[in-house]
C-alpha positions in Angstrom: 0.0 0.0 0.0 1.3 3.4 -0.9 1.9 6.0 1.8 0.0 9.1 0.8 1.9 11.2 3.3 5.3 10.0 2.2 8.0 12.5 1.5 9.6 13.0 -1.9 8.2 13.2 -5.4 7.6 9.5 -5.9 6.9 6.2 -4.1 7.5 2.6 -4.8 4.6 0.1 -5.1 4.7 -3.5 -3.9 5.9 -4.7 -7.3 8.9 -2.4 -7.2 7.8 -0.1 -10.0 8.2 3.7 -9.4 5.1 5.8 -9.4 4.9 9.6 -9.2 3.1 10.7 -6.0 -0.1 12.5 -6.7 -0.1 16.0 -5.3 -3.5 17.0 -3.8 -4.2 20.7 -3.4 -6.8 22.1 -1.0 -8.6 25.3 -1.6 -11.5 26.6 0.4 -13.9 29.6 0.6 -17.4 30.9 0.3 -17.5 30.8 -3.5 -20.5 33.0 -3.4 -21.5 34.4 -6.9 -18.7 32.3 -8.5 -16.8 34.5 -11.0 -13.6 34.3 -13.1 -11.6 35.5 -10.1 -12.4 32.4 -8.2 -11.8 30.3 -11.4 -8.4 32.0 -11.9 -7.3 31.2 -8.3 -8.3 27.5 -8.8 -6.5 27.5 -12.2 -3.3 28.6 -10.4 -3.8 26.1 -7.7 -4.1 23.3 -10.2 -0.8 24.3 -11.7 0.8 23.5 -8.3 -0.4 19.9 -8.1 -2.4 17.1 -9.7 -5.8 17.4 -8.1 -7.7 20.3 -6.7 -10.1 19.7 -3.8 -12.3 22.6 -3.0 -13.9 23.0 0.5 -17.0 25.2 0.6 -18.3 26.9 3.7 -22.0 26.4 4.7 -24.5 29.1 4.6 -24.5 29.2 8.4 -20.7 29.7 8.6 -20.7 32.5 6.0 -23.6 34.3 7.7 -21.7 34.2 11.0 -18.5 35.6 9.6 -19.4 37.8 6.6 -23.2 38.2 6.4 -25.8 36.3 4.3 -24.5 34.7 1.1 -26.3 35.5 -2.2 -26.4 31.9 -3.3 -27.4 28.8 -1.3 -24.8 26.2 -0.5 -26.3 23.8 -3.0 -26.0 26.4 -5.7 -22.5 27.2 -4.7 -21.4 23.6 -4.8 -22.9 23.1 -8.3 -21.1 26.2 -9.6 -17.7 25.1 -8.2 -18.1 21.6 -9.6 -18.7 23.3 -13.0 -15.2 24.9 -13.1 -12.8 23.0 -15.4 -9.9 22.9 -12.9 -11.8 21.4 -10.0 -11.6 17.7 -9.3 -13.5 17.3 -6.0 -15.8 19.4 -3.9 -16.4 19.1 -0.1 -19.3 21.0 1.6 -18.9 22.0 5.2 -15.3 23.2 5.2 -14.5 25.1 8.5 -14.0 28.9 8.2 -10.5 28.5 9.8 -8.6 25.9 7.7 -7.1 23.2 9.9 -4.4 20.6 9.5 -7.0 18.0 10.3 -9.0 19.1 7.2 -6.0 18.7 5.0 -5.1 15.3 6.3 -8.7 14.0 6.2 -8.9 14.9 2.5 -5.3 13.6 1.8 -4.2 17.1 0.8 -0.5 18.1 0.8 -1.1 21.8 1.3 -3.6 24.7 1.1 -3.7 27.4 -1.6 -5.3 30.8 -1.4 -5.0 34.2 -3.0 -2.7 37.0 -1.7 -5.6 38.8 0.0 -6.3 38.4 3.7 -9.4 36.6 4.9 -10.5 36.8 8.6 -13.1 35.4 10.9 -15.7 37.6 12.6 -13.2 38.0 15.5 -10.4 39.2 13.2 -8.4 36.0 13.1 -6.5 35.1 9.9 -8.4 32.0 8.6 -5.1 30.4 7.4 -2.9 31.0 10.4 -2.8 27.2 11.3 -1.7 26.0 7.9 0.7 28.9 7.5 2.4 28.0 10.8 2.8 24.4 9.7 4.3 25.4 6.3 1.4 23.8 4.4 0.2 27.0 2.8 0.9 28.5 -0.7 -0.2 31.7 -2.1 -1.3 32.7 -5.6 -2.1 36.0 -7.1 -5.6 37.3 -6.6 -7.3 38.5 -9.9 -7.4 42.3 -9.6 -10.6 44.1 -10.6 -13.3 41.6 -9.6 -14.8 40.3 -6.4 -18.2 39.2 -5.1 -18.2 42.5 -3.1 -17.6 44.4 -6.3 -20.3 42.6 -8.2 -22.9 43.0 -5.4 -22.0 46.7 -5.4 -22.6 47.1 -9.1 -26.1 45.7 -8.7 -26.9 47.9 -5.7 -25.8 51.0 -7.6 -27.9 50.2 -10.6 -25.6 52.3 -12.8 -23.9 51.6 -16.1 -20.4 52.7 -15.1 -19.1 49.2 -15.3 -19.4 49.2 -19.0 -18.9 51.9 -21.6 -20.1 52.4 -25.2 -18.7 54.0 -28.3 -15.3 55.7 -28.1 -15.2 55.3 -24.3 -15.8 51.5 -24.4 -12.2 50.6 -23.3 -11.5 53.6 -21.1 -10.2 52.8 -17.6 -12.5 54.3 -14.9 -10.7 56.5 -12.4 -11.0 55.6 -8.7 -12.7 58.1 -6.4 -10.7 59.4 -3.4 -12.7 57.4 -0.8 -10.7 54.7 1.1 -11.1 51.3 -0.6 -10.0 47.8 0.2 -6.9 46.9 -1.9 -8.4 43.5 -2.5 -12.1 43.8 -3.0 -12.6 47.6 -3.6 -14.2 48.2 -7.0 -11.6 48.6 -9.8 -11.7 47.9 -13.5 -10.5 44.5 -14.7 -7.7 44.8 -17.3 -8.1 42.1 -19.9 -5.1 40.6 -21.6 -4.6 38.0 -24.4 -2.5 36.0 -21.9 -5.4 35.6 -19.5 -7.7 34.4 -22.3 -5.1 31.8 -23.4 -4.7 30.6 -19.8 -8.5 30.0 -19.5 -8.9 28.4 -23.0 -8.2 24.7 -23.4 -6.8 25.5 -26.9 -8.3 22.4 -28.5 -9.9 22.5 -31.9 -12.7 20.1 -32.9 -11.7 16.7 -34.2 -12.7 15.7 -37.7 -16.2 14.4 -37.7 -17.1 16.1 -34.4 -20.7 17.4 -34.1 -20.4 21.2 -33.4 -23.0 22.8 -31.1 -23.5 26.6 -31.0 -25.3 28.7 -28.4 -25.3 32.5 -27.9 -26.3 35.1 -25.3 -25.1 37.5 -22.6 -24.2 34.9 -20.0 -24.1 37.7 -17.5 -23.2 37.0 -13.8 -22.6 33.4 -14.9 -24.9 31.2 -12.7 -26.4 27.8 -12.1 -29.1 28.3 -14.8 -26.3 29.0 -17.4 -24.4 26.0 -16.1 -27.3 23.5 -16.4 -28.2 24.9 -19.9 -24.6 24.5 -21.2 -24.3 21.0 -19.7 -27.5 20.0 -21.7 -26.3 21.8 -24.8 -22.9 20.0 -24.6 -24.6 16.6 -24.7 -26.1 17.4 -28.1 -22.7 17.1 -29.7 -18.9 16.8 -29.3 -17.8 20.4 -29.2 -19.6 23.4 -27.7 -19.1 26.9 -28.9 -20.6 29.9 -27.0 -21.2 33.2 -28.8 -21.1 36.2 -26.4 -22.8 39.4 -27.4 -21.1 42.8 -26.9 -22.2 45.0 -24.0 -24.2 47.5 -26.2 -26.0 44.6 -27.9 -26.9 43.0 -24.5 -28.1 46.4 -23.2 -30.3 46.8 -26.3 -32.3 43.7 -25.4 -31.9 43.7 -21.6 -32.0 47.4 -20.8 -31.4 48.9 -17.4 -27.8 48.6 -16.3 -27.2 45.2 -18.0 -24.8 43.6 -18.5 -23.5 43.7 -14.9 -20.3 42.2 -16.2 -18.6 43.6 -19.2 -17.7 41.5 -22.3 -14.1 40.7 -21.2 -15.3 39.5 -17.8 -18.1 37.4 -19.3 -15.6 35.7 -21.7 -13.4 34.4 -18.9 -16.5 33.4 -16.8 -17.8 31.2 -19.7 -14.3 29.8 -20.6 -13.9 28.6 -17.1 -16.9 26.3 -17.5 -15.9 22.7 -18.1 -18.7 22.1 -20.7 -17.4 24.9 -23.0 -14.8 24.4 -25.7 -14.6 27.7 -27.4 -16.0 31.3 -27.1 -16.8 33.7 -29.9 -16.1 37.2 -28.6 -18.6 39.7 -29.8 -20.8 37.2 -31.7 -23.4 38.6 -34.1 -26.9 38.8 -32.6 -28.4 37.1 -35.6 -26.9 33.7 -36.6 -25.5 34.2 -40.1 -24.5 31.9 -42.9 -20.9 33.0 -42.5 -21.0 32.0 -38.8 -22.4 28.6 -39.5 -19.9 28.0 -42.3 -16.9 29.3 -40.5 -17.3 27.1 -37.4 -18.9 24.2 -39.3 -21.9 24.3 -36.9 -24.3 21.4 -36.8 -26.8 22.4 -34.1 -27.9 25.8 -32.8 -29.5 25.9 -29.4 -31.4 28.4 -27.2 -32.7 28.1 -23.7 -36.0 29.0 -22.1 -35.5 32.8 -22.0 -37.6 34.8 -24.5 -35.9 35.5 -27.8 -35.8 39.2 -28.5 -36.2 40.2 -32.1 -33.5 42.3 -33.7 -34.9 45.8 -34.5 -38.2 44.5 -33.1 -38.8 42.3 -36.2 -36.0 40.0 -37.2 -35.7 36.5 -35.5 -32.0 36.0 -34.7 -32.5 32.2 -35.2 -34.4 32.4 -38.5 -31.6 30.8 -40.5 -30.9 27.8 -38.3 -34.7 27.3 -38.1 -34.9 27.3 -41.9 -32.1 24.8 -42.0 -33.8 22.6 -39.4 -30.8 22.7 -37.1 -32.3 24.7 -34.3 -33.2 23.2 -30.9 -34.8 24.7 -27.8 -33.4 23.4 -24.5 -35.2 23.1 -21.2 -32.4 23.3 -18.6 -34.8 22.5 -15.8 -33.4 25.5 -13.9 -35.4 28.8 -13.7 -32.4 30.9 -12.4 -31.8 34.1 -14.4 -29.5 37.0 -14.0 -32.6 39.2 -13.2 -33.5 36.9 -10.3 -30.0 37.3 -8.9 -30.4 41.1 -9.0 -33.8 40.7 -7.4 -32.2 38.7 -4.5 -29.7 41.5 -4.0 -32.1 44.4 -4.2 -34.7 42.7 -1.9 -31.9 42.4 0.8 -30.3 45.7 -0.1 -29.6 47.0 3.4 -28.1 43.6 4.5 -25.7 43.5 1.6 -24.8 47.1 1.9 -23.9 46.5 5.6 -22.0 43.3 4.6 -20.0 45.1 1.9 -19.1 48.0 4.2 -18.1 45.8 7.1 -15.9 43.6 4.8 -14.2 46.6 3.3 -13.5 48.2 6.7 -12.1 44.9 8.0 -9.8 44.5 4.9 -8.5 48.0 5.1 -7.6 47.5 8.8 -5.9 44.2 8.0 -4.0 45.7 5.1 -2.8 48.7 7.2 -1.7 46.3 9.9 0.2 44.2 7.4 2.0 47.3 6.0 3.0 48.4 9.6 4.3 44.9 10.2 6.4 45.0 7.0 7.8 48.5 7.9 8.7 47.2 11.4 10.5 44.2 9.9 12.3 46.4 7.4 13.4 48.8 10.2 14.7 46.0 12.3 
């Protein structure tokens, strides 16, 4: 029998053959409103080992330390399972990560971003694994957080996306104190980040190509269930993402909550998706079908908005008899998420303010500690 806690990079089995030791990496957190920042952290964790095991806090634990979660624990578990770099999910992870948790799940070490997370009492949630040298840090994705996304919905403004000549302008921060980790700032997209999220695989000859399109804003369990069903209709799933102005034209208000670049990474992180078309045309065209060799075009249960109030965007695939409606069996929508936030507006505002205050204090304490160490 192999010793899972053995030292070294390899172990020897009973028959004398050498076998590389599997490195199991533990990550944990709330994973509320799962976004590409969470996915990027898990991607980096996967690069440090062979398997990523994700521990998720219960609704009760999150409410105690941070305030009420937006999503239920069942929804959060499903979302994390849908991320392409995740191998196992464990519900009920303690808010303070312990050595017992790592050992019970046969994990070698714990990985977390370079932001500080604390309990309601102000204790570093990773102090135990840090002391035991079973903790590794990865870079947090700047420009996105659950706190930021909740704030966008509460503000009900359209400052998070621009149109026309200002579409790619970087918004200047105001002078108010902001958390260096979750304070609202604009995500800066790069080609490298898209490459890191993409699996880079082209369809094989003879593969059945499935195409779906939409906003996929605030990527949620409804999207996940829909994409899982769409993926089962073929061998290779392509998702077309509409631009921010196009989404706003049929959604209105302050939609999309996440801009195009953010939505691209959120969809690419889904394990059912093979490719994303950035800025896909609203109407499915002959050129699109030909270019990607599409065999099936799908749409979910949301109403189909006509282009200019009169053109069915799926008219061509319907004519070609390659159009299919999919019932995901899930009635979650982006609008329902916003409704959850707005209906508990005061609770979430208090949660965001308390979290930001705690993080600013922790950051200032960390800076003082570094200055003291430098002076010594």
